[in-house]
N, C-alpha and C positions, 0 to 999 in steps of 0.2 A: 691639176686632174684630181678628182675625188676619188677615194677609194670604191665607191658604187660603181663609178664608171670602169675603173682598173678591173674589178672584178666582173662586171658584164665582160668585159674584153676576155678575160682569163675563160671564163665559163663558155664563151663561144669557141676559143681555140684549144682548148683542153682535149677534145677528144684526137686531135692531130698531133700536139706537141708532147702528149703524155709519155714518157719514158719510165721504164721500170727499174728498180735499183737491181744491182747484180751483186755477184758475191764479193767483188773487188772494189765497189764504190757505191754511192748513194747518188740518185739521179739528181738534177738540180730541178727545184719545184717549178711549175709554170709561173706562179706568181713572180717569181725572181726572173725568169726569163723575160717575161713581157715589162716588167719592170724596168730591168737594165735596159731593154731595147729603146724603150720610151725616153728614158733617161739620155740614151746615147743620142736619139734623134733630136732631142730637145737642146741638148746642152753641147754635143759633140766633142767633149772633153777628151784628154788624152787616157790611155788605157790604164795607167798607174791610178786613176781616182777609183775605177772599178774593183780593184784589186782591195783598196782599202774600204769602200763602201759596201761591197758586196762579197768580198773574198773571192773574185773570180781572175784567172788569169787572161792574158791577152788573147791568146789561141782560141780558148774556151768561149771568149767574149765575141769573138768574130764569128765562131761557128754559131752561137745563139743568135746573133743578129741577123746572120743569114737564114737560118731557120725560121726565125719569128716572122722576118719580113716576108719571105717567101709565102707562109702561112697566111699571112694577113692578105696578102695578093689573092690567094686562091679562095679563102672563106669570103673575105668582104668585098670581093669582085661583083658579087650578085646583086649585093646591097648598095654599093655606091658606083654607079655606072661612070666609066669613062667618057669624057664629051668627044665627040668626033663629028667631022664635017661642018655644017653651018652654026651648029651650038659651040663648036670650039673656037670659030672665028668671031662669034659676038661676045663670047668672054675674053677673047684676047684683045678685041677692039674696046671692051670697057676698061681694061686694066690700061691702055695707052692714055 
C-alpha cells in the first residue's frame, strides 16, 4: 500500500476517529491507528510485534482494531455495496 492511499483512508476516517489529548495522556494519531489496523489485517501477527513496531500494548491494539474496523464499515458502506441476492450467487458461482 502506498502512502497516498493510506492518507486518503486517513482523511476519510479522520472526522470519526479523531481523539483529543487529555491532561494525562496524548491521543494516538489516526495515521497510527489506521496503519496498525491494516498491518494487523494483512499479517495477523501476535500482539508483541505491535509493541515493538508502534509502541502499543495488546489491549489498546484490540480497542483500536475494533474502532477502526467499525468506522470503516460505517464510512465505506456507502462506497462499497455488499452483494446480496442474485449478484452474490453469481460471484459465489464464479469462485467455484
